[in-house]
N, CA and C atoms as a LAMMPS dump frame, in Angstrom:
ITEM: TIMESTEP
0
ITEM: NUMBER OF ATOMS
612
ITEM: BOX BOUNDS ff ff ff
-5.0000000000000000e+02 5.0000000000000000e+02
-5.0000000000000000e+02 5.0000000000000000e+02
-5.0000000000000000e+02 5.0000000000000000e+02
ITEM: ATOMS id mol type element x y z
1 1 1 N 0.837 -1.212 0
2 1 2 C 0 0 0
3 1 3 C 0.865 1.252 0
4 2 1 N 1.939 1.264 0.805
5 2 2 C 2.804 2.437 0.872
6 2 3 C 3.537 2.645 -0.438
7 3 1 N 3.96 1.503 -1.046
8 3 2 C 4.669 1.613 -2.328
9 3 3 C 3.762 2.21 -3.387
10 4 1 N 2.512 1.752 -3.446
11 4 2 C 1.555 2.277 -4.426
12 4 3 C 1.286 3.742 -4.19
13 5 1 N 1.188 4.118 -2.91
14 5 2 C 0.908 5.518 -2.592
15 5 3 C 2.048 6.403 -3.047
16 6 1 N 3.299 5.943 -2.79
17 6 2 C 4.444 6.739 -3.218
18 6 3 C 4.5 6.842 -4.73
19 7 1 N 4.147 5.747 -5.404
20 7 2 C 4.137 5.751 -6.867
21 7 3 C 3.11 6.729 -7.406
22 8 1 N 1.916 6.744 -6.794
23 8 2 C 0.859 7.661 -7.224
24 8 3 C 1.285 9.099 -7.022
25 9 1 N 1.88 9.358 -5.835
26 9 2 C 2.308 10.738 -5.567
27 9 3 C 3.408 11.159 -6.522
28 10 1 N 4.325 10.219 -6.831
29 10 2 C 5.401 10.543 -7.765
30 10 3 C 4.871 10.839 -9.148
31 11 1 N 3.889 10.044 -9.59
32 11 2 C 3.299 10.269 -10.916
33 11 3 C 2.596 11.608 -10.963
34 12 1 N 1.872 11.943 -9.889
35 12 2 C 1.167 13.227 -9.848
36 12 3 C 2.149 14.383 -9.892
37 13 1 N 3.271 14.227 -9.175
38 13 2 C 4.277 15.289 -9.161
39 13 3 C 4.879 15.482 -10.543
40 14 1 N 5.117 14.362 -11.254
41 14 2 C 5.685 14.475 -12.604
42 14 3 C 4.724 15.16 -13.562
43 15 1 N 3.431 14.842 -13.426
44 15 2 C 2.428 15.478 -14.286
45 15 3 C 2.38 16.972 -14.016
46 16 1 N 2.368 17.344 -12.731
47 16 2 C 2.328 18.758 -12.381
48 16 3 C 3.545 19.48 -12.91
49 17 1 N 4.72 18.852 -12.788
50 17 2 C 5.948 19.466 -13.284
51 17 3 C 5.89 19.664 -14.786
52 18 1 N 5.332 18.655 -15.504
53 18 2 C 5.224 18.753 -16.957
54 18 3 C 4.331 19.904 -17.373
55 19 1 N 3.179 20.015 -16.702
56 19 2 C 2.248 21.098 -17.02
57 19 3 C 2.896 22.459 -16.773
58 20 1 N 3.548 22.597 -15.624
59 20 2 C 4.173 23.871 -15.29
60 20 3 C 5.3 24.195 -16.256
61 21 1 N 6.106 23.183 -16.605
62 21 2 C 7.227 23.415 -17.505
63 21 3 C 6.765 23.843 -18.89
64 22 1 N 5.708 23.141 -19.365
65 22 2 C 5.225 23.417 -20.728
66 22 3 C 4.537 24.768 -20.852
67 23 1 N 3.858 25.189 -19.779
68 23 2 C 2.985 26.342 -19.91
69 23 3 C 3.422 27.575 -19.126
70 24 1 N 4.294 27.397 -18.142
71 24 2 C 4.734 28.553 -17.374
72 24 3 C 5.713 29.39 -18.163
73 25 1 N 6.596 28.728 -18.924
74 25 2 C 7.607 29.451 -19.694
75 25 3 C 6.995 30.411 -20.711
76 26 1 N 6.043 29.947 -21.559
77 26 2 C 5.443 30.911 -22.488
78 26 3 C 4.653 31.989 -21.786
79 27 1 N 4.111 31.671 -20.61
80 27 2 C 3.365 32.674 -19.858
81 27 3 C 4.3 33.777 -19.391
82 28 1 N 5.467 33.362 -18.889
83 28 2 C 6.44 34.351 -18.433
84 28 3 C 6.958 35.169 -19.604
85 29 1 N 7.181 34.492 -20.733
86 29 2 C 7.696 35.186 -21.908
87 29 3 C 6.735 36.249 -22.399
88 30 1 N 5.444 36.019 -22.177
89 30 2 C 4.454 36.982 -22.659
90 30 3 C 4.191 38.096 -21.657
91 31 1 N 4.859 38.049 -20.484
92 31 2 C 4.576 39.013 -19.435
93 31 3 C 4.97 40.431 -19.836
94 32 1 N 5.935 40.55 -20.757
95 32 2 C 6.381 41.876 -21.159
96 32 3 C 5.577 42.404 -22.347
97 33 1 N 4.579 41.635 -22.794
98 33 2 C 3.802 42.03 -23.961
99 33 3 C 2.827 43.142 -23.613
100 34 1 N 2.059 43.541 -24.595
101 34 2 C 1.107 44.62 -24.418
102 34 3 C -0.016 44.207 -23.489
103 35 1 N -0.779 45.165 -23.044
104 35 2 C -1.886 44.901 -22.143
105 35 3 C -2.887 43.95 -22.767
106 36 1 N -3.05 44.022 -24.09
107 36 2 C -3.972 43.125 -24.781
108 36 3 C -3.551 41.68 -24.639
109 37 1 N -2.211 41.44 -24.639
110 37 2 C -1.708 40.086 -24.456
111 37 3 C -2.027 39.56 -23.082
112 38 1 N -1.846 40.389 -22.064
113 38 2 C -2.155 39.99 -20.699
114 38 3 C -3.649 39.716 -20.564
115 39 1 N -4.453 40.59 -21.179
116 39 2 C -5.9 40.386 -21.155
117 39 3 C -6.285 39.085 -21.815
118 40 1 N -5.593 38.738 -22.917
119 40 2 C -5.864 37.478 -23.589
120 40 3 C -5.526 36.288 -22.714
121 41 1 N -4.421 36.378 -21.979
122 41 2 C -4.016 35.298 -21.083
123 41 3 C -5.046 35.08 -19.986
124 42 1 N -5.496 36.177 -19.389
125 42 2 C -6.493 36.083 -18.312
126 42 3 C -7.818 35.568 -18.857
127 43 1 N -8.237 36.091 -20.011
128 43 2 C -9.501 35.656 -20.611
129 43 3 C -9.458 34.175 -20.945
130 44 1 N -8.335 33.737 -21.521
131 44 2 C -8.191 32.332 -21.866
132 44 3 C -8.199 31.433 -20.649
133 45 1 N -7.549 31.89 -19.576
134 45 2 C -7.493 31.088 -18.348
135 45 3 C -8.868 30.958 -17.711
136 46 1 N -9.628 32.043 -17.725
137 46 2 C -10.928 32.034 -17.062
138 46 3 C -12.005 31.338 -17.882
139 47 1 N -11.832 31.311 -19.203
140 47 2 C -12.897 30.796 -20.056
141 47 3 C -13.303 29.356 -19.731
142 48 1 N -12.37 28.406 -19.581
143 48 2 C -12.804 27.035 -19.258
144 48 3 C -13.448 26.921 -17.88
145 49 1 N -13.188 27.894 -17.012
146 49 2 C -13.703 27.84 -15.645
147 49 3 C -15.104 28.431 -15.526
148 50 1 N -15.605 29.018 -16.615
149 50 2 C -16.919 29.655 -16.552
150 50 3 C -18.022 28.794 -17.167
151 51 1 N -17.656 27.675 -17.751
152 51 2 C -18.658 26.798 -18.359
153 51 3 C -18.646 25.434 -17.691
154 52 1 N -19.738 25.068 -17.049
155 52 2 C -19.812 23.796 -16.337
156 52 3 C -19.616 22.615 -17.279
157 53 1 N -20.096 22.747 -18.519
158 53 2 C -19.938 21.652 -19.479
159 53 3 C -18.464 21.385 -19.778
160 54 1 N -17.667 22.461 -19.857
161 54 2 C -16.228 22.302 -20.063
162 54 3 C -15.567 21.714 -18.817
163 55 1 N -15.918 22.244 -17.66
164 55 2 C -15.277 21.829 -16.411
165 55 3 C -15.438 20.335 -16.166
166 56 1 N -16.682 19.841 -16.276
167 56 2 C -16.92 18.434 -15.934
168 56 3 C -16.187 17.492 -16.891
169 57 1 N -16.115 17.851 -18.173
170 57 2 C -15.433 16.988 -19.132
171 57 3 C -13.934 16.944 -18.856
172 58 1 N -13.363 18.093 -18.534
173 58 2 C -11.924 18.144 -18.292
174 58 3 C -11.544 17.439 -16.991
175 59 1 N -12.387 17.577 -15.984
176 59 2 C -12.15 16.847 -14.74
177 59 3 C -12.298 15.348 -14.991
178 60 1 N -13.268 14.973 -15.832
179 60 2 C -13.497 13.565 -16.143
180 60 3 C -12.293 12.928 -16.82
181 61 1 N -11.583 13.686 -17.649
182 61 2 C -10.377 13.163 -18.302
183 61 3 C -9.346 12.768 -17.243
184 62 1 N -9.142 13.641 -16.26
185 62 2 C -8.215 13.322 -15.187
186 62 3 C -8.687 12.153 -14.342
187 63 1 N -9.976 12.121 -14.049
188 63 2 C -10.554 11.02 -13.261
189 63 3 C -10.349 9.675 -13.962
190 64 1 N -10.688 9.653 -15.24
191 64 2 C -10.586 8.4 -15.996
192 64 3 C -9.132 7.964 -16.118
193 65 1 N -8.253 8.939 -16.366
194 65 2 C -6.836 8.612 -16.466
195 65 3 C -6.302 8.015 -15.178
196 66 1 N -6.689 8.598 -14.039
197 66 2 C -6.256 8.081 -12.746
198 66 3 C -6.825 6.691 -12.507
199 67 1 N -8.061 6.474 -12.932
200 67 2 C -8.693 5.162 -12.744
201 67 3 C -8.004 4.102 -13.6
202 68 1 N -7.621 4.475 -14.826
203 68 2 C -6.946 3.533 -15.704
204 68 3 C -5.52 3.251 -15.25
205 69 1 N -4.922 4.224 -14.544
206 69 2 C -3.553 4.054 -14.072
207 69 3 C -2.538 4.406 -15.142
208 70 1 N -1.262 4.294 -14.791
209 70 2 C -0.195 4.612 -15.742
210 70 3 C -0.22 3.601 -16.894
211 71 1 N 0.082 4.053 -18.136
212 71 2 C 0.476 5.409 -18.52
213 71 3 C -0.698 6.336 -18.843
214 72 1 N -1.932 5.818 -18.785
215 72 2 C -3.091 6.645 -19.149
216 72 3 C -3.224 7.855 -18.243
217 73 1 N -2.788 7.73 -16.98
218 73 2 C -2.954 8.815 -16.023
219 73 3 C -2.247 10.087 -16.472
220 74 1 N -1.111 9.947 -17.165
221 74 2 C -0.438 11.151 -17.658
222 74 3 C -0.651 11.351 -19.159
223 75 1 N -0.929 10.262 -19.881
224 75 2 C -1.088 10.38 -21.326
225 75 3 C -2.364 11.123 -21.708
226 76 1 N -3.5 10.763 -21.113
227 76 2 C -4.767 11.404 -21.478
228 76 3 C -4.768 12.899 -21.18
229 77 1 N -4.28 13.331 -19.982
230 77 2 C -4.254 14.77 -19.709
231 77 3 C -3.247 15.547 -20.547
232 78 1 N -2.328 14.853 -21.214
233 78 2 C -1.41 15.535 -22.134
234 78 3 C -2.034 15.62 -23.523
235 79 1 N -2.681 14.535 -23.943
236 79 2 C -3.319 14.505 -25.267
237 79 3 C -4.425 15.555 -25.368
238 80 1 N -5.249 15.659 -24.316
239 80 2 C -6.407 16.552 -24.395
240 80 3 C -6.015 18.003 -24.699
241 81 1 N -5.135 18.65 -23.908
242 81 2 C -4.812 20.049 -24.219
243 81 3 C -4.069 20.231 -25.535
244 82 1 N -3.256 19.233 -25.927
245 82 2 C -2.543 19.352 -27.197
246 82 3 C -3.517 19.363 -28.367
247 83 1 N -4.462 18.426 -28.371
248 83 2 C -5.441 18.375 -29.454
249 83 3 C -6.432 19.53 -29.334
250 84 1 N -6.73 19.93 -28.104
251 84 2 C -7.627 21.057 -27.896
252 84 3 C -7.053 22.328 -28.513
253 85 1 N -5.736 22.498 -28.41
254 85 2 C -5.103 23.666 -29.015
255 85 3 C -5.28 23.649 -30.528
256 86 1 N -5.225 22.461 -31.121
257 86 2 C -5.465 22.339 -32.565
258 86 3 C -6.902 22.729 -32.896
259 87 1 N -7.844 22.226 -32.098
260 87 2 C -9.239 22.602 -32.308
261 87 3 C -9.453 24.092 -32.122
262 88 1 N -8.735 24.681 -31.164
263 88 2 C -8.833 26.12 -30.943
264 88 3 C -8.358 26.908 -32.147
265 89 1 N -7.293 26.427 -32.776
266 89 2 C -6.785 27.092 -33.979
267 89 3 C -7.822 27.058 -35.092
268 90 1 N -8.52 25.933 -35.216
269 90 2 C -9.575 25.837 -36.235
270 90 3 C -10.678 26.858 -35.954
271 91 1 N -11.026 27.004 -34.667
272 91 2 C -12.061 27.97 -34.307
273 91 3 C -11.63 29.395 -34.576
274 92 1 N -10.383 29.705 -34.259
275 92 2 C -9.867 31.052 -34.486
276 92 3 C -9.852 31.375 -35.981
277 93 1 N -9.534 30.388 -36.798
278 93 2 C -9.493 30.583 -38.252
279 93 3 C -10.883 30.62 -38.874
280 94 1 N -11.901 30.34 -38.064
281 94 2 C -13.271 30.389 -38.564
282 94 3 C -13.704 29.164 -39.334
283 95 1 N -12.962 28.069 -39.198
284 95 2 C -13.341 26.844 -39.898
285 95 3 C -14.503 26.179 -39.157
286 96 1 N -15.587 25.859 -39.843
287 96 2 C -16.779 25.301 -39.178
288 96 3 C -16.549 23.882 -38.676
289 97 1 N -17.182 23.567 -37.563
290 97 2 C -17.16 22.214 -37.011
291 97 3 C -18.581 21.893 -36.571
292 98 1 N -19.329 21.164 -37.399
293 98 2 C -20.738 20.87 -37.068
294 98 3 C -20.872 20.109 -35.745
295 99 1 N -21.914 20.455 -34.999
296 99 2 C -22.208 19.73 -33.771
297 99 3 C -21.256 19.982 -32.626
298 100 1 N -20.665 21.172 -32.587
299 100 2 C -19.686 21.456 -31.541
300 100 3 C -20.287 21.323 -30.144
301 101 1 N -21.418 21.981 -29.917
302 101 2 C -22.038 21.94 -28.59
303 101 3 C -22.512 20.534 -28.237
304 102 1 N -22.999 19.812 -29.24
305 102 2 C -23.412 18.43 -28.998
306 102 3 C -22.212 17.573 -28.605
307 103 1 N -21.09 17.781 -29.298
308 103 2 C -19.871 17.043 -28.979
309 103 3 C -19.385 17.319 -27.573
310 104 1 N -19.499 18.58 -27.147
311 104 2 C -19.08 18.95 -25.791
312 104 3 C -19.975 18.269 -24.755
313 105 1 N -21.287 18.303 -24.996
314 105 2 C -22.219 17.653 -24.065
315 105 3 C -21.978 16.143 -24.015
316 106 1 N -21.751 15.538 -25.17
317 106 2 C -21.499 14.097 -25.224
318 106 3 C -20.197 13.726 -24.521
319 107 1 N -19.236 14.63 -24.533
320 107 2 C -17.979 14.335 -23.841
321 107 3 C -18.222 14.146 -22.349
322 108 1 N -19.081 14.987 -21.777
323 108 2 C -19.424 14.825 -20.368
324 108 3 C -20.155 13.522 -20.121
325 109 1 N -21.079 13.196 -21.026
326 109 2 C -21.874 11.966 -20.881
327 109 3 C -20.981 10.731 -20.945
328 110 1 N -20.217 10.598 -22.033
329 110 2 C -19.44 9.377 -22.257
330 110 3 C -18.256 9.242 -21.312
331 111 1 N -17.549 10.346 -21.043
332 111 2 C -16.424 10.263 -20.117
333 111 3 C -16.916 10 -18.7
334 112 1 N -18.045 10.619 -18.346
335 112 2 C -18.622 10.374 -17.033
336 112 3 C -19.052 8.927 -16.879
337 113 1 N -19.686 8.37 -17.92
338 113 2 C -20.104 6.975 -17.876
339 113 3 C -18.906 6.032 -17.831
340 114 1 N -17.825 6.408 -18.511
341 114 2 C -16.616 5.578 -18.49
342 114 3 C -16.076 5.453 -17.075
343 115 1 N -16.119 6.558 -16.337
344 115 2 C -15.669 6.54 -14.944
345 115 3 C -16.676 5.782 -14.077
346 116 1 N -17.964 6.084 -14.258
347 116 2 C -19.009 5.469 -13.433
348 116 3 C -19.031 3.954 -13.557
349 117 1 N -18.803 3.453 -14.787
350 117 2 C -18.849 2.007 -15.009
351 117 3 C -17.456 1.376 -15.025
352 118 1 N -16.462 2.16 -14.61
353 118 2 C -15.085 1.648 -14.514
354 118 3 C -14.62 1.015 -15.824
355 119 1 N -14.907 1.687 -16.941
356 119 2 C -14.526 1.169 -18.255
357 119 3 C -13.013 1.181 -18.407
358 120 1 N -12.469 0.062 -18.886
359 120 2 C -11.025 -0.04 -19.091
360 120 3 C -10.73 -0.566 -20.494
361 121 1 N -10.951 0.285 -21.513
362 121 2 C -10.659 -0.124 -22.89
363 121 3 C -9.155 -0.086 -23.132
364 122 1 N -8.687 -0.59 -24.283
365 122 2 C -7.272 -0.414 -24.64
366 122 3 C -6.912 1.069 -24.608
367 123 1 N -5.701 1.362 -24.249
368 123 2 C -5.322 2.762 -24.045
369 123 3 C -5.488 3.585 -25.319
370 124 1 N -5.293 2.963 -26.495
371 124 2 C -5.433 3.74 -27.729
372 124 3 C -6.886 4.155 -27.955
373 125 1 N -7.826 3.318 -27.516
374 125 2 C -9.241 3.667 -27.636
375 125 3 C -9.56 4.865 -26.751
376 126 1 N -9.072 4.828 -25.504
377 126 2 C -9.286 5.949 -24.588
378 126 3 C -8.65 7.22 -25.131
379 127 1 N -7.448 7.101 -25.701
380 127 2 C -6.737 8.266 -26.231
381 127 3 C -7.488 8.88 -27.406
382 128 1 N -7.996 8.039 -28.311
383 128 2 C -8.737 8.546 -29.478
384 128 3 C -10.023 9.235 -29.027
385 129 1 N -10.718 8.627 -28.08
386 129 2 C -11.967 9.215 -27.59
387 129 3 C -11.72 10.584 -26.972
388 130 1 N -10.694 10.675 -26.144
389 130 2 C -10.351 11.941 -25.502
390 130 3 C -9.933 12.978 -26.541
391 131 1 N -9.169 12.555 -27.54
392 131 2 C -8.704 13.488 -28.575
393 131 3 C -9.867 14.046 -29.387
394 132 1 N -10.823 13.185 -29.73
395 132 2 C -11.99 13.64 -30.507
396 132 3 C -12.762 14.702 -29.72
397 133 1 N -13 14.45 -28.447
398 133 2 C -13.739 15.421 -27.642
399 133 3 C -12.934 16.71 -27.461
400 134 1 N -11.609 16.584 -27.409
401 134 2 C -10.76 17.759 -27.239
402 134 3 C -10.906 18.732 -28.401
403 135 1 N -11.114 18.204 -29.606
404 135 2 C -11.283 19.072 -30.77
405 135 3 C -12.523 19.949 -30.608
406 136 1 N -13.62 19.351 -30.131
407 136 2 C -14.85 20.122 -29.938
408 136 3 C -14.659 21.213 -28.884
409 137 1 N -14.027 20.85 -27.772
410 137 2 C -13.798 21.843 -26.711
411 137 3 C -12.882 22.96 -27.211
412 138 1 N -11.823 22.59 -27.914
413 138 2 C -10.901 23.594 -28.419
414 138 3 C -11.551 24.508 -29.438
415 139 1 N -12.357 23.942 -30.325
416 139 2 C -13.034 24.756 -31.342
417 139 3 C -13.946 25.79 -30.693
418 140 1 N -14.655 25.357 -29.638
419 140 2 C -15.537 26.302 -28.936
420 140 3 C -14.729 27.435 -28.315
421 141 1 N -13.593 27.107 -27.715
422 141 2 C -12.742 28.143 -27.123
423 141 3 C -12.239 29.104 -28.197
424 142 1 N -11.784 28.549 -29.32
425 142 2 C -11.243 29.391 -30.379
426 142 3 C -12.301 30.278 -31.011
427 143 1 N -13.494 29.739 -31.203
428 143 2 C -14.585 30.516 -31.795
429 143 3 C -14.989 31.676 -30.9
430 144 1 N -14.911 31.46 -29.589
431 144 2 C -15.324 32.477 -28.631
432 144 3 C -14.187 33.397 -28.223
433 145 1 N -13.083 33.345 -28.957
434 145 2 C -11.944 34.222 -28.667
435 145 3 C -12.379 35.676 -28.735
436 146 1 N -12.183 36.433 -27.643
437 146 2 C -12.534 37.86 -27.664
438 146 3 C -11.749 38.578 -28.76
439 147 1 N -12.41 39.457 -29.473
440 147 2 C -11.752 40.155 -30.575
441 147 3 C -10.549 40.967 -30.107
442 148 1 N -10.588 41.453 -28.874
443 148 2 C -9.498 42.292 -28.379
444 148 3 C -8.364 41.468 -27.79
445 149 1 N -8.531 40.154 -27.662
446 149 2 C -7.543 39.327 -26.997
447 149 3 C -6.439 38.898 -27.957
448 150 1 N -5.264 38.676 -27.398
449 150 2 C -4.148 38.141 -28.151
450 150 3 C -4.354 36.632 -28.284
451 151 1 N -4.383 36.122 -29.511
452 151 2 C -4.722 34.714 -29.737
453 151 3 C -3.739 33.769 -29.054
454 152 1 N -2.445 34.084 -29.094
455 152 2 C -1.442 33.2 -28.517
456 152 3 C -1.58 33.117 -27
457 153 1 N -1.656 34.279 -26.352
458 153 2 C -1.748 34.262 -24.896
459 153 3 C -3.092 33.723 -24.43
460 154 1 N -4.127 33.955 -25.217
461 154 2 C -5.448 33.383 -24.905
462 154 3 C -5.357 31.853 -24.923
463 155 1 N -4.692 31.307 -25.942
464 155 2 C -4.54 29.859 -26.049
465 155 3 C -3.741 29.308 -24.874
466 156 1 N -2.669 30.004 -24.503
467 156 2 C -1.857 29.571 -23.365
468 156 3 C -2.704 29.55 -22.101
469 157 1 N -3.529 30.586 -21.939
470 157 2 C -4.374 30.678 -20.751
471 157 3 C -5.346 29.532 -20.633
472 158 1 N -6.058 29.216 -21.733
473 158 2 C -7.051 28.152 -21.586
474 158 3 C -6.419 26.768 -21.52
475 159 1 N -5.222 26.602 -22.082
476 159 2 C -4.533 25.315 -21.954
477 159 3 C -4.037 25.103 -20.523
478 160 1 N -3.526 26.164 -19.904
479 160 2 C -3.086 26.062 -18.509
480 160 3 C -4.263 25.724 -17.599
481 161 1 N -5.382 26.417 -17.794
482 161 2 C -6.573 26.148 -16.976
483 161 3 C -7.047 24.711 -17.184
484 162 1 N -6.988 24.241 -18.422
485 162 2 C -7.383 22.865 -18.712
486 162 3 C -6.482 21.876 -17.984
487 163 1 N -5.172 22.143 -18.003
488 163 2 C -4.233 21.272 -17.31
489 163 3 C -4.512 21.194 -15.823
490 164 1 N -4.856 22.32 -15.231
491 164 2 C -5.161 22.338 -13.8
492 164 3 C -6.441 21.571 -13.493
493 165 1 N -7.429 21.657 -14.388
494 165 2 C -8.652 20.88 -14.203
495 165 3 C -8.365 19.379 -14.313
496 166 1 N -7.495 19.009 -15.248
497 166 2 C -7.085 17.607 -15.351
498 166 3 C -6.419 17.148 -14.054
499 167 1 N -5.536 17.988 -13.523
500 167 2 C -4.826 17.632 -12.294
501 167 3 C -5.779 17.453 -11.124
502 168 1 N -6.798 18.287 -11.066
503 168 2 C -7.779 18.141 -9.985
504 168 3 C -8.521 16.813 -10.129
505 169 1 N -8.816 16.426 -11.377
506 169 2 C -9.46 15.141 -11.618
507 169 3 C -8.55 13.983 -11.225
508 170 1 N -7.265 14.098 -11.553
509 170 2 C -6.308 13.051 -11.191
510 170 3 C -6.213 12.916 -9.678
511 171 1 N -6.103 14.062 -8.996
512 171 2 C -5.996 14.034 -7.533
513 171 3 C -7.198 13.333 -6.909
514 172 1 N -8.38 13.631 -7.426
515 172 2 C -9.598 12.992 -6.924
516 172 3 C -9.612 11.509 -7.306
517 173 1 N -9.161 11.227 -8.525
518 173 2 C -9.168 9.854 -9.018
519 173 3 C -8.231 8.931 -8.255
520 174 1 N -7.18 9.477 -7.665
521 174 2 C -6.244 8.651 -6.906
522 174 3 C -6.864 8.075 -5.638
523 175 1 N -8.032 8.563 -5.282
524 175 2 C -8.745 7.992 -4.128
525 175 3 C -9.185 6.564 -4.393
526 176 1 N -9.086 6.116 -5.644
527 176 2 C -9.514 4.761 -5.973
528 176 3 C -8.636 3.701 -5.313
529 177 1 N -7.522 4.082 -4.74
530 177 2 C -6.712 3.084 -4.03
531 177 3 C -7.369 2.657 -2.721
532 178 1 N -8.429 3.403 -2.34
533 178 2 C -9.227 3.01 -1.181
534 178 3 C -10.588 2.521 -1.675
535 179 1 N -11.167 1.574 -0.958
536 179 2 C -12.459 1.045 -1.369
537 179 3 C -13.525 2.131 -1.369
538 180 1 N -13.563 2.93 -0.307
539 180 2 C -14.549 4.002 -0.242
540 180 3 C -14.273 5.062 -1.3
541 181 1 N -12.982 5.26 -1.63
542 181 2 C -12.624 6.232 -2.649
543 181 3 C -13.094 5.816 -4.026
544 182 1 N -13.042 4.494 -4.3
545 182 2 C -13.523 3.986 -5.583
546 182 3 C -15 4.277 -5.76
547 183 1 N -15.765 4.064 -4.695
548 183 2 C -17.201 4.358 -4.741
549 183 3 C -17.43 5.842 -4.994
550 184 1 N -16.634 6.665 -4.329
551 184 2 C -16.778 8.117 -4.467
552 184 3 C -16.447 8.572 -5.893
553 185 1 N -15.367 8.028 -6.436
554 185 2 C -14.947 8.409 -7.789
555 185 3 C -15.979 7.964 -8.822
556 186 1 N -16.474 6.746 -8.705
557 186 2 C -17.461 6.259 -9.667
558 186 3 C -18.775 7.028 -9.543
559 187 1 N -19.101 7.432 -8.323
560 187 2 C -20.286 8.273 -8.139
561 187 3 C -20.083 9.624 -8.809
562 188 1 N -18.865 10.161 -8.677
563 188 2 C -18.537 11.423 -9.342
564 188 3 C -18.675 11.307 -10.846
565 189 1 N -18.266 10.146 -11.412
566 189 2 C -18.449 9.914 -12.843
567 189 3 C -19.91 9.932 -13.226
568 190 1 N -20.762 9.351 -12.367
569 190 2 C -22.195 9.37 -12.625
570 190 3 C -22.768 10.767 -12.608
571 191 1 N -22.294 11.587 -11.677
572 191 2 C -22.745 12.981 -11.602
573 191 3 C -22.341 13.736 -12.864
574 192 1 N -21.109 13.511 -13.32
575 192 2 C -20.628 14.166 -14.539
576 192 3 C -21.487 13.755 -15.733
577 193 1 N -21.81 12.462 -15.825
578 193 2 C -22.651 11.985 -16.924
579 193 3 C -24.032 12.631 -16.884
580 194 1 N -24.581 12.782 -15.677
581 194 2 C -25.904 13.42 -15.544
582 194 3 C -25.863 14.875 -15.996
583 195 1 N -24.775 15.568 -15.656
584 195 2 C -24.622 16.957 -16.085
585 195 3 C -24.531 17.021 -17.609
586 196 1 N -23.775 16.079 -18.194
587 196 2 C -23.675 16.02 -19.651
588 196 3 C -25.026 15.778 -20.295
589 197 1 N -25.814 14.854 -19.715
590 197 2 C -27.157 14.59 -20.233
591 197 3 C -28.035 15.841 -20.148
592 198 1 N -27.897 16.592 -19.059
593 198 2 C -28.692 17.804 -18.879
594 198 3 C -28.394 18.808 -19.983
595 199 1 N -27.119 18.985 -20.319
596 199 2 C -26.746 19.889 -21.392
597 199 3 C -27.244 19.351 -22.736
598 200 1 N -27.166 18.035 -22.906
599 200 2 C -27.598 17.44 -24.163
600 200 3 C -29.098 17.631 -24.382
601 201 1 N -29.888 17.365 -23.352
602 201 2 C -31.336 17.536 -23.462
603 201 3 C -31.72 19.018 -23.568
604 202 1 N -30.891 19.882 -22.984
605 202 2 C -31.163 21.305 -23.05
606 202 3 C -31.062 21.857 -24.454
607 203 1 N -30.367 21.127 -25.338
608 203 2 C -30.234 21.578 -26.723
609 203 3 C -31.356 21.08 -27.618
610 204 1 N -32.206 20.212 -27.082
611 204 2 C -33.304 19.673 -27.896
612 204 3 C -34.441 20.665 -28.026
């Protein structure tokens, strides 16, 4: 039990270090930019935190990754923001993506159900599923880019916020090493799925 706990903590520390290394440097580099750049960074960071549909899906990625264990625990939270940035670029360029809101709602439903039912598919299946949903989330962020915001710093902001949401999901997901924690995590997956269903039905 102690060995597993140390391993989990070590993996979490490595993920946190990776996120900080990848995203803190460009943030610092942009600190000397114009006020519009700073505004873009703040707007991008806050944007994923203002939509419950985005929050639950991003937390679910971390939860599912933690439930699947290594290497999924660090792979899924890395794949999501990378592909999301690509989707964001498509949104910024004005390229249409049909069913964006439906895709976002479905991400909450399916990822939540994956956690609730303790789904353990091959890692490539989980990675593809997460990547597909990341495109929808990224496109929505890019489309909603404030006209006055700097696109680069805005992207950095929402990717950093996404990484932190993944980390919160991972931290919660690590409770699965306890029997009561497993029940709690799977219940959380069910709640996320219900929220996704609510958004999905709200669009009908």
